[in-house]
C-alpha positions, 0 to 999 in steps of 0.5 A: 525503462521504468515501465519495463522495470515495474513489470519485471518486478511484478513478475519476480514477486508473482514467481513465488521464489521470494518466500525462501528469503523471508525473515521476521519483520517488525512491521510496527517499526517499519510503519513508524519509520515510513511515516516519519520519512514521508510526513515532510514530503506529504506536508510539502504537497499540501496534505497531512500524514498521521500514524496509528501503530499497534506496537509489537506486530511481526510477520515473516516476509521481505521488509523491502517489499512490504515497504514498497507496497506501503510507499506505493499506497502512500504515493497513490494517496498523495497523487489522487487526492486534493490538497488538504487531504488527511492521510492515515497510516495504520498498523493493527492486529487482525484475525490471523494476521496484521492489517497495514492500512493507508486511508485518506479522506479524499474522493475515494474510488467508486465501488464498481471500480475497486476490484478493477483498479488493482489490475495491471495497467488499469487507470481510472478516468480521473487519473489519466492526466497524471503520470503513471502506468497503472501498475502501482496497486497491481504490485501491492497486490502481488506483494500481498499474495507473495506473503500469503495475504491480500489487498483490499480497496474499500470505502473510508467514508469519505475517502479510500481505505487500502488494506494490506492483510498479512498473516502473522508468524506461526 
């Protein structure tokens, strides 16, 4: 049922009809709220979660979807890194928009797999023994596109840097 629900949610987001309900979102406040809410669970899992938030960042969008995208990225950082990993949640200005970043100092993803890992049902070999269906990053990417943005998976040297670029209000 969770798999079916996730596929339906991705299809809904990709459908494009959500933009009609977009409102102004204070993403600075959203990132601070998520950081405060998830820090205890991340700490309980043996990792740390810190934040660096530029104040006053706003976009037009769906607050729940942006929150879901960040939660998926935080969950991935916890699930695919060893105990002792530092996770950073960042909200910053960028050219033409904002960047919402979840970065860690874990093992990262090989450069050759960074584009592929965002596709639906793709799971890298190292994660096959863990739960999941390979839909989390695909949903994050669909949410980014629905907001006129993009998801980029990169190197955090060491670790992984997942960057959600979203356009600012015009």
